C-alpha positions in Angstrom: -20.4 -1.9 -280.4 -21.8 1.4 -279.1 -21.2 4.0 -281.9 -22.7 7.1 -280.3 -26.0 8.8 -279.5 -28.5 8.3 -282.3 -31.4 10.4 -281.0 -33.1 11.9 -278.0 -36.8 11.0 -277.8 -39.1 13.8 -276.6 -42.7 13.1 -275.6 -45.1 15.8 -276.8 -48.8 16.4 -276.5 -49.2 18.0 -280.0 -46.7 17.2 -282.7 -47.7 20.1 -284.9 -47.2 22.6 -282.1 -43.8 21.0 -281.1 -42.5 21.0 -284.7 -43.5 24.6 -285.0 -41.3 25.5 -282.0 -38.3 23.7 -283.5 -38.8 25.3 -286.9 -39.8 28.9 -285.9 -37.7 29.3 -282.7 -34.6 27.1 -283.4 -34.6 27.0 -287.2 -34.6 23.2 -287.3 -36.9 21.4 -289.7 -38.2 17.9 -289.4 -37.0 15.6 -292.2 -39.6 13.0 -291.7 -43.0 12.5 -290.1 -44.0 8.9 -289.4 -47.6 7.8 -288.5 -48.1 4.6 -286.6 -51.3 3.1 -285.2 -50.8 4.6 -281.7 -48.1 7.3 -282.2 -46.9 10.0 -284.6 -43.2 10.9 -284.9 -41.2 13.8 -286.3 -37.5 13.4 -286.8 -35.4 16.6 -286.6 -31.7 16.3 -287.6 -29.2 18.0 -285.3 -25.6 17.5 -286.0 -24.9 13.7 -286.3 -28.1 12.8 -284.4 -31.7 13.6 -284.3 -34.4 14.8 -282.0 -37.4 12.4 -282.2 -40.7 14.1 -281.2 -43.3 11.5 -280.1 -47.0 12.2 -279.9 -49.3 9.5 -278.6 -52.6 9.0 -280.5 -53.9 6.6 -277.9 -54.6 7.9 -274.4 -53.7 4.5 -273.0 -50.3 4.4 -274.7 -47.2 4.5 -272.4 -46.1 7.8 -274.0 -49.5 9.3 -273.1 -49.2 8.0 -269.5 -45.6 9.4 -269.4 -46.9 12.9 -270.4 -49.8 12.7 -267.9 -47.4 11.7 -265.0 -44.3 13.8 -265.8 -45.3 16.3 -268.5 -43.8 16.8 -271.9 -40.1 16.4 -272.1 -37.2 14.0 -272.7 -38.5 10.4 -272.7 -35.4 8.4 -273.8 -31.9 8.5 -275.1 -31.1 6.2 -278.0 -27.7 4.8 -278.5 -26.5 3.7 -281.9 -25.1 0.1 -281.7 -23.8 -2.6 -284.0 -24.8 -6.2 -283.5 -27.8 -5.4 -281.3 -28.4 -9.0 -280.4 -24.9 -9.3 -279.1 -25.2 -6.1 -277.1 -28.4 -7.4 -275.5 -26.6 -10.7 -274.6 -23.8 -8.8 -272.9 -26.3 -6.7 -271.0 -28.2 -9.8 -269.9 -24.9 -11.5 -268.7 -24.2 -8.4 -266.6 -27.7 -8.6 -265.0 -29.1 -5.5 -266.7 -32.9 -5.4 -266.7 -34.2 -5.2 -270.2 -37.7 -4.1 -271.4 -37.1 -5.9 -274.8 -35.3 -9.2 -274.4 -35.2 -9.4 -278.2 -35.0 -6.6 -280.7 -38.1 -5.3 -282.4 -38.7 -3.0 -285.3 -38.8 0.7 -284.6 -40.2 3.8 -286.3 -37.5 3.8 -289.0 -37.9 0.1 -289.7 -34.7 -1.0 -288.0 -34.0 -3.1 -284.9 -34.4 -1.5 -281.5 -34.6 -2.6 -277.9 -35.1 -0.8 -274.6 -33.1 -1.0 -271.4 -35.1 -0.6 -268.2 -34.5 2.7 -266.4 -33.9 0.8 -263.1 -30.7 -0.5 -264.6 -29.6 2.8 -266.3 -29.6 5.3 -263.4 -33.2 6.3 -264.1 -32.7 6.8 -267.9 -34.8 4.9 -270.4 -32.2 3.8 -272.9 -33.0 2.7 -276.4 -30.5 0.6 -278.4 -30.8 1.2 -282.1 -29.0 -0.8 -284.8 -26.3 1.3 -286.3 -27.0 3.6 -289.3 -24.1 1.9 -291.0 -26.0 -1.4 -290.8 -29.4 0.1 -291.5 -30.8 3.3 -293.0 -31.8 5.1 -289.7 -32.8 4.2 -286.2 
């Protein structure tokens, strides 16, 4: 059911500045920029996974509050899964605290759900429907 790491989400203040670092310093280019109402994303392929840069556009958004409290940096780790509803059911049965009881649609238009850091050793975990089942998480 868990296929591997899909991406690492990184909270940034300025998406343009952050993508410049990845391009100019590391030689990695974003393949996609996605604009949503309250956030902007850049997806940078690295091996079989991606780095997802996340810039909040709304100062009240949870990503903005994360940056204010902890600074820029790793926000979450996303695991690629198959049958996300089944995975969530198994986690619920094991008493795992979920942020999303049911999957919702993520930035790539596929099903995602978050596991609360209290149940994952302080790590915000995202579950993302497998790329084999969808186009991308």
